[in-house]
N, C-alpha and C positions, 0 to 999 in steps of 0.2 A: 637490531631494531631501530627502525627509522624514526627521526623527529626532526621537527622544524624550529629554528631559531629565528623568530620574526618571519619576515616573508622571504628574504631572499638568500640566506644562509641555510642550506639544507644540511642536517646533521645526521650523522651516524654514530650511535652510542656504542662504545668499546668498553664493555663490563667484564671481560675474562670468561664469559659464558662459551663462546665459540672456541677458545684457547682450551677449554675443559672439554669440549667436543672433539677436538683434534686429538688431544692426549688420550681421551676416553675411547676413541675408535682405534682398536689395537690393530687392524689390517692397515689402515691409511698410516698410523704412526710408526708401525714397524717397516712400511715400504720406504718412508723418508728416512728412517735410521740406517736401513741397508745401503741406500744410495749415498747417504752422506758418509757412513762408514768406508765404503768402498773408495770414495774420492780421497778420504784422508789415509787409508792405508797403502801407502806407496810401496812398500816391499812385499805386500800380498802375503804376510804371514798371519792374517787373522787376528791381529791385535795391533794397539796403536801405542807406539813408543812416545815418550815425552816429547820428542822432536815432532812426532807425526801431529800430536796434539796442539801444538803451539798455533796453527792457524786458526783452529777451533777457539782456543781461548783468546786469540786478539779478536776474532769476529765478536765473541760474547761479551769482551771487553768494550768493542766499539758499540755494542747492543746496549751496554750500561752507560754509555757516553763518556767513556774514559779517553784521556789522551794516549797516544802511543806508549808502549812500553818504553822504559829508559829516560822518560821525561818528567816523571814525578814519583818520590818515593810512595806517597799515599796510595796513587794507582798502581804502582809496581806491586804493593803489598796485595791489592786486591786481585791483580794477575795471578799472583802466587797462591792465594786462596782458591780461586777458580781452579788452577791446575791441581791444587790439593784435592778439590772435591772429585775430580776425574780419577786421581790416582790413590784416594784415601790415605795421603802422606807418605806413600812409599815410592820408591824409585822403580816402580814396575811398570810392565805393559797393561793396557786397559783392554778388557775384552769386549765385545760388542754389546753384552747384555750389560756390563757396567756402564759402559758409555750411553746406552738407552736410559738407564735408571737416573744418572745425573742429570742428563738433557730433560727428561721428564720432570725431574724435580725443580729445575730452572724454570720449566714454564708454568708449571703450577704455581710456583711463587710469583710468577709475572701475573698469573690468572688471579690469585689472592689479592695482590696489590691493586688490580684493575677494579675487582669487585668492590673494594672498599672505596677506592677513588676512581669512578669511571671516567673514561675520556670521550668527549664528543669530537667527532671530526667534521669540522664545519668547511661546506664548499662556498667560498665568497665568489659572487658573479656580479657585484655591483648593484644588485636591487635594494639592499639594504642602504648603501651609501646614496644612491638616487633618492630614496625615500627620505632620508635625513636631510640632505641639502635642499630639497623642496617641500619639506615640512615645516610647520609653525615654529618648531624650537630651534631652528637653524642660527638665525641672527643672534638670540640670546646665549645659546651656548658658545658661538665663535666668538661673540664679543668677550664673553668671559675669559675664554682661553686667550684672545688677544691681549688682554689687561694683564695676563699673568706671565707673557713671555718677555724674557730679558735677552734680547738678540744684541750683541756687541757690535756689530755693523749696522744694525738698524734697517737692513735692507728687507724688502717685501718677500724676496725669495727665501731668507732665513726664517722670516716668520711663518710662511707656508709650511716650510719643513718640519718646523719645530710643532706647528698645529697638528700636522699628520700625525707626529709622534705621540700627541697626547689624545688623539682619537683611539677607539677601541672597537672589537670586532661588533659591539652593541650598535655602533654608528655605521658598520659596514666596512670598517678600515682593517685590512691585516696587519699584523705587528710591522711597522716600517724600521724598527730596529734590526730585523732580518735583512741582510745585505741582498739576499736574492730578491725580495720584495722591493726593496728601494731602488736596485739597480734596473729591475725588470718591470716596474709598476710606477712608482713614484717619480724617478728620474725621468722617464719618456715622456711622462705627462707635464712635467716642468719645463722639459724642452720644448713642448709645443707651445707653452705660453711665451716663450721667446724672451725679449727686452722688457716685455711689460713688467716683469718681476724685478727690475733691476732698480727701480725707483724707490724712494725712500717710504716706509712702512706708515700707513695711516688707517685707522680703524675702518672707514668707510671703502678704501681701496681695497684692504685686505678681505673684506666680507665679498666684495665683488670678484676679485681675482682667484680667491680662494675656491669660490663655487665654480670658475672656469677650470681650474685645476682638477677639481673633484670630479667635474662633467668627463674629463679625459681620462681620469683613473676608472671611472665606470666603463668607460668604452675598452679599456686595456683590460680589466676584469671580465668582461662579457668573452673577450677572446682569450684569454690566458686566466682562468679561474685559479685562484689560490686556495689551497686547502690548509686549515688551521686546526690544530689540535687543541681542543679548548677543554681545561680541566677546571671544575670548581668543587668546593666542599664547604659545607658550613657545618661548624661544630657547635651545636647548642645545648648539649647536656643529655640529649634524649637517649643517646646509646649508654650513657653512664647510668641514667635513671632506670633504663629496661633491665640492666645487670644487676643494679642494686635491689630490685623489686621482685627479682626471681631469687630466692635464697638457695636453691639447689644449684642453679647455674653459677652463682656467685661463689658457693663453697667449692665447687668443681674447678673453677678458673684460678681462684687463690691457692687451692691445693696444687695445681699443675704449675703455677709460678714458683711456688715454695720448693718444689722438687729439683729446681735447677739452681737453687742457691746454697752456698756452703754454709755448714753449721759447725759449731764448736763441739767439744766433748759432751757438754751437756745438752746438746741438741737446741741451743739457742742461735739466734741469728742476729747480726749487727744490723743497725739501722741503716748503716751505710748502704745497704743494698735495698732500700725502699725504692730509690729511682729505678734499679735494676728490674724490680718487680713490677713497678708501675710500667715499665716498657714491655714487659711480657704480657700484661694484662690489657694493655692498650687496644689491641685488635678487637677483643671481646666486648670492650667499652666504647667502641666507635670512636676512639682517639688516634691521632697521628703518632707516630713513634717519638719518644723524647727526644730533642734536638733537632726535630725537622722543621718546626714552625716557631719562630721567634716569639710571636703573640701567645703562642700556647705555652711555651716555657715560662713566660711571665705568669701566666696563670697557675702553673704547677707550683713555681716558686711561692707565690701567695698561699696555694693550698698546704704547703708544707709548713709555712710559718702558723697557719691556723691550728695545726695540730701539734705543733712543736715536735716535728719530726727530724729537725736537724742535728739533734745531740746523736752521739755515736754510742749509746748504750747498746748493750745486747738484750735482746728479749725473747720470751719464749714464742712457739709458731702462732699461738692464739693472740698475743699480745701484738705479733708483727701483722696478722691478719686484720687485727682491728684498727692499727695505724693506717694501714693501706686502705682499708675501707673508708676510714675518715678522710683521708686524701682525696678519694674518688667523689666523696660526698662534696668537700669543698670545691672541687674542679666543677662538679655539676651545678652547684649555686653560683659560682661565677658566670658559666657558660649560659645558665637559664636567664641571667639579667643582661648579659652582654656577649652575644653569639660571636664566633671568629668565624669570618668568611675568607676562604683562601682561592684565588683562582689565577691561572696562566694561560698564555696563548703562544703557541709556538707553530712556525709553519712547517709543514710537511712538504718537501720539496719534489717537484715533478720534473725530471724523473728522479728516482731515488737514488743518488749517489752514495748515501750513507743513511744511518738512522737517523730519525727526527727526534729532536729533544721534546719529550711530553713532560718530564719531571725533571728538575735540575739535579744532579748528583750531588751527593753530600760526603764529606771526608768520612764521617762516622757511620753513614748508612748507604746500603746499596739501594739506591732509588733508580728504578729500572728507566731506561731511556729506549722508548721503542721506535720500531721503523715501520711504517704502516706498508702492508703490501698493496699496491695500487692505491695508496693514500686512503686506505679505509680498515678492514677489520682484520688484518691478517698481520703476522709478526714477521720481519726480515731482519735477521741479525747478519747483515751483510752476506757472506759466504753460506750462512746457515739459513736458507730462505725457508720459511716454514708457512705453509697455506693452510689457513682455516677454511669456514664453511663456503666462503665466497671465493677466495683466492684459490683454494683447492677444490675443484669440482669432481666429486667421486663420480658423475655421469660421463664424465671426460677428464680421466686422470692425467693425459699428458697434452692436454689442450693448451696452445698457446701459439703466437706467431712469432718466429725467429728471423732475425736479420742479420745477414751475414756478409762482410766486407772481404773480398779476395783481391789482394793486390797480387796480379800476375806478370806485370813487367815495370821494370824501371824506366825512367826517362831522366833527361838531363836535369830538370828541375822538379821532378816529383815521380808520379807512377800512374800506371792505368790500373783500375779496380773494376771488378764486377760486383755489384750488389744484388743479393737474392733476398725475396721475402718469401717465406714457406708458412703456409697456415695449416698448423697441425690439430685444429680444432675439428673434432668429429662431427659437430653439427652446426657450428657457427661460421657463418661466411661473411666475406666484406662485399656489400652491396653498393649500388650506385649512389652517389657519383664517384665512389672508389677511394683507395686509400691514399694519404698524403704522408710523406715521410719529411722529417726535419732534422737538424742536428746544428751543433755550434762548432765550428772549427777549433782546434787547439791553439793554432798560431794564426798566420794570415793567409792561409791556403786559399786558392781560387779554384773554381771547375772551369777547365780550359774548355772541354768539350764534353757532350753526352751522346748517347744514342740509346734508345729505347725509352726515355722520359725527359722530361725538360723540368728546370727550375721555374718556378713561378714569377720570380723577380731577377733581372740582371743584377741590380744593385749599382753602386757607384764606382765605375770602371774608369774613371778620370785620369788614374794614373798610367793607364795603357793607352799606347798609340800605334798606330799602322793599321793594316788591311784587316788583320785578324784581331779579334777581342775576345777576352774570356766569355764563356757561356754565362757564368755568374760570379759577381765579386762579393756577394753578401757572405757575412761571416755567419749568417744563421739562415741557409738556403731552406726552402720548401721544396720538394721534388714531388710530382705527380706522373702517373702513367700517360702513355700514349694511347689514343683510341684505336681500335682494330683497323678502321679505315685508312689511317695514315701508312703511306708507302714507302717514305723517306726516313732516314735516321733510325731505322729500326735496329735491334739487336734480337739475339736468340732468347726464346720465351718471353719477350716483351709484348707491349701494346695489347693489353686486354680491357682497357678503359679503367684500370685499377681496382677490378673484380678479382676476388680470391674465392674460389670454391671451398666448401667444406670437405675436408680430407675424406671422409667415409662416403660422399656422395660422387666427387669427381677428384681423385688425387692428382690427375694431370693438369687440372685447373686451379690447382691449390697453391701455386707457386708462380712468381713472377720475377724478372729480373731486369736489370739495366747496367749500362757500363759508363764510366767516366774517366777523363784524364784530369788529374789533380796536378797543380803546378804550385809553386812559391812555398815548398815546404821545408826550407831552411837548410840546416846541416844534417837532418836525418832524411835519406834517401827514400826510406820507406814510410816516413811521416809518424804522427801520433794519432791514436783513434779519435774521432770526433766525440765531443761531450754532449750531454743533455738530448740524447737521441729521443724524439717523440713520433708517435704513430697515431694518425686519425684515420679510423676505418669504418665509416667515412668521418663518424663524428668522434667525441671524446670517449673515453672508456679503457683505453690501454696504457699501460705505464711500462716502460722498457727499462731493464736493468742497465748498467754502463757497458759500453763495447770493450771486450776484453780479449786479450790475445789467446788463442786457442789453437790446436793442432792444424797446420795449413791443409786445406781442401784438397783432394786429390782427385784428377780426371786420369783419363786414359786414352791412348792412341795407339797406332798400328794394330787396330783391331782388338784392342783391350789386351795387347801383349805387354804393353809397359805402362806403369802408373807414373803420373807427372803431377808432382805437388806444386801449389802456387807458393809464391814467394812468403806472403803473410796473410794471416786470417784473423778478423776480429769478429766478435759475435757477440749478439744481445738477444735476450729473450723478452718479448712483450706479453704480459699478462692482462687478461681481461677483468673488467669490474663492472657489473651492471650498475652499481651506486654512481660512478662517475658517467657511465653511459647515458643514463635517463633519469630525470628527476622525478617521472611517473611511471608505472608500468604501461605497457602497450597493447596487452592482451588480457582477456579474462576468459573463464571456464563456465558453461551452463551445463546442466545434467538433467537428463529424464530417463525413464524407464517403461518398459511394455507393462509392468504391474501396478503402476500407481499413476494416475493421471496428473498429478502435480509436477509441474517443470520446476526445477531449482534453478533460478535465474542467474546472471551474474550479479555479484555484490554490488550495491550502490556505490558509486564514485570510486570503483575499482581502480580506474585511469585519471581520477581527478573529478571535479564537480563543476556543474555548469557555471557557478557563480563563486563558489567559495575560495578557489584559487586563481591567482593571476596567471599561473603557469599552464592553466589547461587551454588546450587548443580550442581555437572558436569552432561553433558548432552550428549545423543548419538543421531545421525541421525538415522531416521527410516531404518530398513534393515541394518544397519553395526554392530549390536549388536554381540559380541560374549559370548557365554555362558560359556566360559571356567572358568571363575572365578564366582562362585555362593555364593559370599559373601553377604548374606541378610542384613548385617549391613550397607552396603553402599548404600546411597540413590541415584541412578541414574536415572535420568528421560529422555524421549524423548526430543529432541530439538524443542521448540515450541516458537511461538512469546509471549505467555504468560508464559512459563517456570514453570507451576503449576504441581504438582504430581497429581492432581485430578482436572477433569473438571465436572461441572454440566451443562446439557444442558435441558432446559426448552422449549418445543414445544407446541404452542397453536394449536392442531390439528383440532377440529371441533366445530362448533356453531349450537347446536340444538335449538329447540323452547323453551324447559324449562331446558336445561342443556348444559354444556359446557365440552370438553374434552381435557386433557393434556397429552402429553408423557414426562415422565421425565426419563433421561439417565445420568448415573454416569459413567465416563471413568477414569480410573486408569492409568496414564502415567509412572509410576514406572516399572522399568525393574527388580527390585530386591524386590519388596515389596509387599505382599498381605495385604489387610485390613480385618482381621477377624471381625466378628460382628460390622460391620460398621452402622451408622445411619446418617439421613440427616433430619435437621429441616427447614421447610419452613415457611414462615410468609406470609400471603395473606388474604385479605379481603374475597375471596371466601371460605375460610375454615370455615367461620361462618355458612355455609350451610350443608346440608347432602352431605356426600362425600363417594364415593366407590372406592377402591384401588385394582388392580387386581393381581399384582405380588409381592408386598411388603406387609410385616405387616405395619399397621399403627394405630396412635391414636392422639386424639386431645388434646393439653396440655392446662392447665389454666394458664392465663397470668394477669399481674398487670398494670394497666395503659394504655395498648395498645387495641385499637379498632379492629384490624385485628384478623384474626383467625390464629393458629399456629398448625400445623400437623408435627408430627414425623413418619418418614418411617425408617424402618430396615428390613434386609433380613429374608427369611423364611428359617428355619434350613435345613441343608442337600440340599437346592436347589440354592439359591444366598445369603445365609449370608456371604460368603467370596467374596469379590471384588478382583479378580485374577490380577496378575500384567501383563504387556505388553509382548507380546513376539516380534520377529523381524518384523512381518508385521501386527500384530494383537494387538489391545489395549484392555486390560481387561475392561469389560462393565458389568453392570446390568441395567435394564431398567423396566419400568412398566407405565401403563397407568392410569390415574385418571379422574373419571367422577364425575362432581361437579352440583349440583343444582344451579340454578340462583336465586339471589335475584332481583325481578324486580325493587326495588328501587335503586339499587347500580351498577348492572352489566351494563358493556359497553364494547365494544373492542376500543374504542377510547382512544387516549392519553396514551397509554401503560398499562391500568388498568389491563389488563388479565396477566401481569407478575410479579413475586415475588417481596416483598419489601426487604426480607432479606433471605438468605440461609446459614445454617450451616453444615459443614461436621465433624462429629464426635467432634461436639463442638466447631469447628473453623470456625470464620466468612469468608465467601467466598467473593472475590473482584466481586462486581457487575459492569455491564457496567455502562457508563453513562446514565441518562433518556433521553437526547435528541439523543441517538443512537438506542433507542428501535425501533423495527419493527412497523412502523405506517400505518395507513389505507390509501389505494388509494383514489382518489377522488371519485370515483364511480366504479360499478360494471356493467359488460357487461349485456345487456337484450337481447343478440340475441338468439333465438331459433332454433332448427334444421329446416334446414339442415346446418344452418350457424355455425361456429365456431368461438370462441372469439379471434378477432384480431383487437385491437384498438390501437389510439394514447396514450394508458395509459402509455407506456413508456417515452414518452415526458413529462407527467404529473409527473412521478416518478423522472425523472431528475429535474424537478423544485422543487420537494419537497425534495430533497436530497441535491442538490447542488446550484441551481441558482435562486430558486424560490423568493427570496428577491428582486433582482434587474434586472435580465436579462429577456427580452421579446424577443418575434420573431415578428419582424416588417415586413412591406411591403418590397417586394411582397409575403411574407409569406413563410410557409414550402414546402419542396418537400420531399417526402418519396419514397424510392426505394428499390429493393430486387431482387434476382434471385430465380425464383422457383427451387424446389428440383428436379421436374421431368418435365413432359409436362403440368402442370397445366395452365388453362386459367381463366381469370377473366370475368364470364357471364354477371354479371350485378354489377352495384354500386349505392349506394345512398349516398348523403353527400360529394361526392368527384369525380373526375375523373381521369383517366389515360390519360397522355399527348399524348400518341400514341398508335393506336389501334394495329399496327404491322401488320404481314402476317397472315390472317385468310382464306387464300384460299381453305384450306381443309374443310372449314365448307360451307354449303349451306342451302337455305331455307330462310324463312322470318325473323328467328330470328338468329342473329350473336353475337358472343361474344363482350363483350365490349373491351376487350384487349387480344391479343394472343401473346403479347411480353413475353420472358422468363424473362426480366428484366424491368419490368414495372416501370414508375415515376409516382407517385400519387400527385395531388394536390387538394387543398380544393376549395369548390365552394365559390362564392361571397355571401354575404348576401342577395343581391337583387334577386337571383334564388328563384323561388317559386316551381319548380317541382324537382322531384328526391331527395328531401331533408331527411336527417335523424335527430335523436335526437342529440343535442349539435355539430351540423355541421355548415358548411356555414358561417364562420367567415373571409373568404378571406385568410386563412392561418395564421391569427394573433393570438398569443397566449399572455396573459397578464403575467407580473410579478406576481408571487403569492402574495407577500405582499401589492400590489396594487388593483389587482382585482382577487380573487381566483377562481370566477365563470367563469371568461374569460381564465383561466389558462390551459383549457383543450378543447379538439376537438376530434371528432370521426366521422367515416364514416363506411358504411356496405358493404359488397361485397358477391357475389356468386361465389364461386370457383367450376370449374368442370375439368373433366379428370384428377382425383387423383390416378387413378390407383387401386390397389388391396386394398389400405387402405382408408376406407371411409372418416376418418378424416384427412388424409393427412399427410404430413411430413412439419416441419416448413421451411419457405424460408430460404435462405443464404444471406449471404452479404448485410446486411440490412443498408442502409445509409439514412442520413437526413441531408438536406441543409435547415439551418433556418436562415435567406434565402440563405446565402452562406455557404462555407466549414467551419468546425472547430469541428464537432461534430464525434465522434468515437462510433459506437453501438457495444455492445457485441453481441454474437449470440443469436437467439431466442431460449429460452429453456422452456422446460415443466415445470409448475409450477401448483399450486393448481387451481382448476377451479374457476373462478370469479362467485360470487354469486348475485343474484339480489332477490326481493321478490315480492310476489303478494299477492292478497286478504288483501289488507291494511296492509301488513307488517306480516300477520300471517303466510305465508309459505315461506320458502327459495328455490330458484330454482338455482341450479348451472348449468352453462353452460357444454357442453360436453369436451370441451377441452381448455386451455388456454396456449399460449406462451407469454413469457414476454422477454423484452431486455431492457438495460439501455444505454442511450446514453450519453457520457461524454463530455463535450466542452473542447477544446485546443485552445489557442489563437496563439499558432505556427502554427496549421493547419488553423486556420481562418485567419492568417495573418494580424491581426489587432490588434497588440501588442499595448500597451499604449505607448510604446517606440516610435511608429509613432507619437502619439499625444502629448507626453510629453517626449521628449529626457532628460529633465533635471533630471528626476526622475522615475527610474523604480527599483522595489524590485523583487527578484525572489527567492522564498523560497522552496527549496527542501526539501520533508519531506517523511515519510513512510506511514502513513495513514491520512484518513480524519479526521479533527477536527472540532469543532464549528467555526462557521463563526462569522463575526465581529458583534458588538452591532449595534442597530439601531441609526439613527438620525445622523449618520455620513456619510461623502460623499464618503468614500473609497470605491474603487471597487476591487474585487476579481475575477480572471480569474482562473481557475483550469482545468487541464487536465493531462494526461499521454503521456510522450514523451520517445518512447523506454522503458528503464527500470526505468525510473525516473517518479515520482509523482511530478508535478510542480505547484505551486501557483505563480501568477504573481499580484502584489499589487499595484494599482495605488491610489494615495490620493484623485483623483477626483476634482471637481470644489469646490472652495470657495464658501460656500452659500452666503456670504455676498456681495462679488464683482463679482461673476460669472467666474473668471478667474481659471487657474489651480492652485492647492495648491503645492506651491513650498518652498523651504527654510528648515532650520533645525528643526523648530517646528514641520510640518506635517511629515517630515521624521522619528523624533524620536518617535513620538506618533504611527504612522503606522508601525514602525519596532518592537515597544513593543507590539502592538496588535497583529501583525503577529505571534510574537513569542509565546505569551501566548495562542493564539488560535490554532496555527498549529504545533507547537514544530518541527521547522524544523531542519534537519541536516545541513544544509548549507544555508547561505543568500548571493545572488550576487545582488550588487548595480551596475547597468550598466546605464549609462548616458553620457551627455555632459561635456567637461571640457574646460576651458581655460588654454593654455600652454605657458611656458616660452621659447622663442627662444634661450636665453642663456644657458638653461638646456638642449637643443637639441630637443625641440618639434616643431613639424609643423603640419599644417591643416590636419585632417584625420589620424593622429597617433593614434594608440591604445596602452593605458597603463594599466598595472597591478600596483595597488598601495601597496607600502610597508608599509607606515605610514600614519596616518591622525592625524591633528591638525586644531584648530581654529585660526583665525586671527584677529577677530572682538570681542573678549571678553576680553577686557582690563580691569585687576583688580590689580591696583598697590599697593597690600599689599603682604609683605613676605608670601608665602606659597600659596596664592591666585593666586598669578601671573601663576605660573604654572598649577594650576587647571583651570584656563582660557584658557589657551592653549589647555589642555586636549589631550596631545600627546597619541595615541592609535596606537598599532601594528596592521596592517591587518594579516588575517591569510596567512601564508607562503605556497606558492603553486610553488617550484622550478621546479618540473617535468611539470607542466602546462606551465610555462613560457618558458622552453626549448623547449618543444613539439611545441608549437605556435609561438615560437620567437617572443615574445612580448617585448615591453619596459616596464622597472619597474622605477617608481617614486614616491617622496613624495607628498600627497596632503593637500592642505591648504584649510578650508572651512569658508565661511562667508555668512551673509545673503543678501548681496548686490552685483548686477551684477558688478556695476562699482568698482573702486578700488581708495581710498583716500591715502594720503600720509602716515597716520599712518598705514593703511593696508598694504601698500607696504612694510613698515619697518618690520612689523611682518611676512609678507610672507617670507621676505628675512632671517629673523631670524629663520623661520621653515624650511629653506632651501628646499622651494617647487619647485616641477617641474611643477606641474598643480594646478588649483584652481577649487572649484566647490561651490555649495551652500546647500549640504546635507551630505557629505561623513562622515565628522567627527561626526556628529550627530548619525549617523547610526551605526558608529564604537563604540561610547560610549555605546549605548544601548546593542549592541550585545557583547561588552567585559562584560558589567555588568551582563548579563543573561548567559555569557559563551557560546555563540553559534558562531562558525567560520563564518568570513565575507570575501568575495572578492570583489574587487571593479575592474570593467571594465570601462574605461573611454576614449571617443574618443574626440579628440581636435577639437573645433570648431573655436577658435579664439585664436590670439597671443597677449598675455598680454602686453608683452614688445616690440610689433610692432608699426607700424605707423598709422593703422587704428583705430578708435573708437571702443570699445569693443563691444558695443551693435550692432552697424552696422555690424560689421564683424561676429558676432553671428549669427545674423538673415540671413545673406547672405550665410552662410556656413551650417545652420543647416539642411536641407533637404539632401544635398549631404553627409554629415558626418553621417546622419542617415542611410544612404544605405551602408556606411562602417561599422557602428557599427552593423548592423543587422547579416551579415554572422560572424563577430567576435564572438558575443554572442553565435550564434549557434556552432560556433567551440569549445567553452568554455563547452558548455552543453553537446555536444559529447564527449569531451575529460572526462568530469565527470563521463558520463554514464558507469557503470560496475565496478566503482572504489569505494574503501572507501574513507573517508576524509582524512586520512593519506596519502594515496597514490598520493594525489594532489602535 
């Protein structure tokens, strides 16, 4: 799960869930164990001896953060315990099953620790530091740090170094105590400052020079981002309180703890074991292990003193449990008053040569030390590299890029080597501008000559003279491939411009090599392997393991008759991480189907938002592009709601007897970037069957642990293998159709089965729509046959399916449906319904007359009692049930014969569709052509489409209906203005949601409904807070409006019927007389500031005080006065609290129903004025909504 820390440090949360997934995937985990066991089982006897287990134990020790064996008695004891875990304390060999079980236990232990104390992996790229240095707090914070520094030399350089050490990840600075960070980030920045830092330190100079160095650090971090593992935890007693409040869970936890404690012959337990028992219950109470955190240990000591638990008496089990419960209570009380926060930051080095410290080991506890596979969410215990969902890709189990150094010849001062890059990814390729390979030499080696590639920088070769000079003297060379056009200095399999094909598409183009002569290797003629191997392909994303000695590569000569090994081979495996490669997704998926006119678009902000994130690529509105700047290095995309460079559209096109057809379209919204040799990976169960693809190449890929089929698609050379960029009015597109055989046991068109599970474009995971937005089946298909054409109440059903089917029904006197004919059509006959007016049919004569000649007929349903002129699913008296109550009663239909359609035998769709259900409130979209509805005959063996289908969607608007919940419950109305439709509320709650479009606004009105227990309206702070939270979570509104009634103070200028806009909200009945908690109880929150709205509508402004009682006690009155309230209500401050918590702007429109400091009783006056004030509030709310229309929130 991704998160963001401020703006620049992107974070990936590691909470152990993916480790659980890994161990829980039996096939994947078994495959890993098989490979690891085979590596360790040197004598191939099927079991691991103590000696064969030693490398695994050493690796686990490194994963635990322990020093090497033999260096510490404490660590040696833990090594011994790990070995005992595998051998169960016996000097016997370990079977594969035993090895698997112990390894599983170790990983699950790690997962449990991470679940309790999650880790956030931060990617520090310099943005936060830049923001801090340019921000308003820079001078004050740095001046404070300067005053605290005591530098012996007093030099400016020492002050700057010390200052960096005092800054944290919150300011965008990785831990400078880490030697790699200091040597590779801070020290180079100091070097760039030069002698300017050698002068004596003065505050003004310090602030100026530190900023310059910080800017250099920002530049370095942009080039070399630092990955930091950040962990933080706050112990505030809530976990203890949760345990103590659940008597059943508490009893179970205490009993489990006591099972492990020794008892005397009388069954009594010594109080000496209370600390042991506390340690055993700590995980259930949300506490750290005893001895892990010094501050917590002090709290525990105080808790023991409070219950006099330090004596050594033996007690019964019940007395022991009582003491332990009292200790937990004492800890809870202390933590509630003074929470303890613990955090740590550790650098995860790139590349990983060893595990990264995320938690410091303790002599008394096993505190795991994790290495992050590719600096993110998998575990690497040195040799025991364990991949989770992102590190291990079940769609590409063997996917990686290997880098091999083959030393094939010695020289006087070095060696000749061939370096090979081999891409084993099935679907991920390396595109332009190609790979870059870097490393750091172990000693002072130089590259004397190269063929097939070049080093990008020669470096300082001043120590060499003569006509021949080294190719590169840099200690950290960067190597790039030569382009295919280069004719000189080539080597075998070189010169592909840095491109590597995906293995399954072009295995011959999936590898590349170059040769180099290395000199100055010292006394080891075959040298030492380079360190810190890095691969950019073409950008970040890959993390390479250390180059290690392996079996020498073998070639052959004499026509394959003789094998020739090289002198030495080093090999590294580079694994890919989408987290490191991209800060945002690059593609999204949209869906559609033949059976539903609704297109599921890409999710909003799938690849970023236009304004919300600085990292979003610039965008240009369609048609406004100037091609004057043809800089293809700038990624400029078309402005869309999803902001993705690439969109993949999956259209379920046809459903045949034994097959089904999909149209797959890939659109490129980049204006400056083409995608050469693109590929698309799709996961879907349908791909397990025979498949035919018409305009793309395709192949099916093997997977591990996945039941679905996986197909890879790519373009045809010289036809569509290049996905072109967009032009002014044209998006770059490639498309194909796919015909899939049906599996009769699994194929269905229900519940979104026909849509893909995952899609990858060029190896990057595309953002899928939410499953509950997939196009779903209508209730039924039309069975009309010629000369009829499909026209049913199906759009009413669609409204129920998509919007109101959970709770809104059509009641008596039932629906009325109207339209205006496009030409001079007439309804010749009808069944299942009638037109309410025949109209003027004087132009017709004879025994048969039209049913209705009106140009704008109104249709009503027949009653159930009618026995003649019926049709299927008709005659329900216009009633439509709510879908969740009666899905079979949620639709209705009628049939009609239409004549006089002119020269178009299938007519034109009617206009101005209107629906009364039973009164106003619905707005219907135009009737549009869509895929013909399909029915079946011959027992479902044959599908029969109708000739033509038009469909419309009718959306409900409470504004149009004039039945706002405001009329029924003036005390509470929420109006959430949002951009798109989102999932509705959960079941089993009385909340009611009304949704519709008003002008340019999409509006949701939320009514808390009737209290199930008492049957009265749900009012007060609790339902207000709950429904506000649920509305924000489900609907993601841009703005919340709380409109309702209020009591006003005459002394503050309030009169009956006044409309107030609220400036501040506070509570007056949450009395907590404890320092700090008193202010929390008041809960003062600012309402969203709307100066333009207030000025335009000339509304009064006042403070609001909220309580859960309609009357007012003397204590309430004093607190209301303290809040300086102008008006009071029963929900506002609760809504303001939730809105502030979730960062959604909220405004409050309040109408005065009673005068709190007047002569009349509050309740009597409230009831007396409620109706009249409601009539005043109605137009006021409408004015507010009209003012909001067409404006951004900031313009209010």
